[in-house]
C-alpha positions in Angstrom: -26.0 -56.0 13.4 -24.6 -59.5 12.4 -21.1 -59.8 10.9 -20.2 -63.0 9.1 -16.6 -64.1 9.2 -15.2 -66.6 6.7 -12.0 -68.5 7.2 -10.1 -68.8 3.9 -8.6 -72.2 4.8 -11.8 -73.7 6.0 -15.3 -73.6 4.5 -17.1 -73.1 7.8 -18.7 -69.8 8.8 -18.7 -68.1 12.1 -21.1 -65.4 13.1 -20.7 -62.9 15.8 -23.1 -60.2 17.0 -21.9 -56.7 17.5 -23.1 -54.8 20.5 -23.6 -51.1 20.3 -22.6 -49.1 23.4 -24.9 -46.3 24.4 -24.5 -44.1 27.4 -27.7 -42.4 28.5 -27.8 -40.2 31.6 -30.6 -41.1 34.0 -30.9 -37.7 35.6 -32.1 -34.5 33.9 -29.2 -32.3 33.0 -29.7 -28.6 33.4 -30.1 -26.9 30.0 -28.3 -23.7 29.3 -30.2 -20.7 28.2 -30.5 -19.7 24.5 -27.9 -16.9 25.0 -25.4 -19.4 26.4 -22.9 -21.2 24.2 -21.8 -24.7 25.4 -18.5 -26.2 24.5 -18.5 -30.0 25.1 -15.1 -31.3 25.8 -14.2 -34.8 24.7 -11.2 -36.6 23.1 -9.9 -33.9 20.8 -6.8 -31.8 21.7 -7.2 -28.8 24.1 -6.3 -26.4 21.3 -9.6 -27.3 19.5 -11.7 -26.4 22.5 -9.8 -23.1 23.1 -10.5 -22.1 19.5 -14.2 -23.0 19.9 -14.3 -20.8 23.0 -12.5 -17.9 21.3 -14.8 -18.2 18.3 -17.9 -18.1 20.5 -16.6 -15.0 22.3 -15.6 -13.1 19.1 -19.0 -14.1 17.6 -20.8 -11.9 20.1 -21.5 -14.3 23.0 -20.8 -12.9 26.5 -21.1 -16.2 28.3 -19.8 -19.7 27.6 -20.2 -23.0 29.4 -17.5 -25.5 29.1 -18.9 -29.0 29.9 -17.0 -32.3 30.4 -17.5 -35.7 31.9 -15.1 -38.4 33.2 -11.5 -38.3 31.9 -12.2 -35.1 29.9 -12.6 -33.0 33.0 -8.8 -32.2 33.1 -9.0 -31.0 29.5 -11.9 -28.7 30.4 -9.8 -27.2 33.2 -6.8 -26.9 30.9 -8.9 -25.2 28.3 -10.1 -22.6 30.8 -6.6 -22.0 32.2 -4.9 -21.6 28.9 -7.8 -19.3 27.6 -7.6 -17.1 30.7 -3.8 -16.9 31.0 -2.6 -16.8 27.4 -5.2 -15.8 24.9 -8.1 -13.9 26.5 -6.9 -12.3 29.7 -10.2 -10.4 30.3 -12.3 -13.6 30.6 -13.7 -14.1 34.1 -14.8 -17.2 35.9 -18.5 -16.9 36.8 -19.3 -20.4 38.2 -18.1 -24.0 38.5 -20.6 -26.8 38.9 -19.5 -30.3 39.8 -21.9 -33.2 39.8 -22.1 -37.0 39.4 -24.3 -38.4 36.6 -25.5 -41.9 36.7 -25.3 -43.6 33.3 -26.6 -46.9 32.0 -24.0 -49.0 30.2 -24.4 -52.2 28.2 -26.2 -55.0 30.0 -28.2 -52.5 32.2 -25.2 -51.8 34.3 -25.3 -48.4 36.1 -22.2 -46.5 36.8 -21.4 -43.0 38.2 -19.5 -40.5 36.0 -18.2 -37.2 37.3 -19.1 -34.1 35.4 -18.1 -30.4 35.4 -19.5 -27.2 34.0 -17.3 -24.1 33.9 -19.2 -20.9 33.2 -17.1 -18.1 31.7 -18.1 -14.5 31.1 -16.5 -11.7 29.0 -17.2 -8.2 30.2 
């Protein structure tokens, strides 16, 4: 995408090219089963992810996977802790998976990003 900028005081034009950032993991991520619900944690407040988990549990799902990468890992842990301690005390921790994903950033740079998957079950 090319953006043309015009200076109002001068008649010359400057062009700059916009670069799109894409993050693509190089390794195959494990897919959850059809009966599993996944809550992907990102930049929204923790309250939104707690509501998503509670909605999935009240919708009839017995198992939920909370997934997060990088800086969002602390929000995923906070979501689980608040859900377990305050809202749904019968939720049990089934499994925690911690891994490192290698992603390709702009300019074919590779970097490692930590990831977590917290699996919760409701009896």
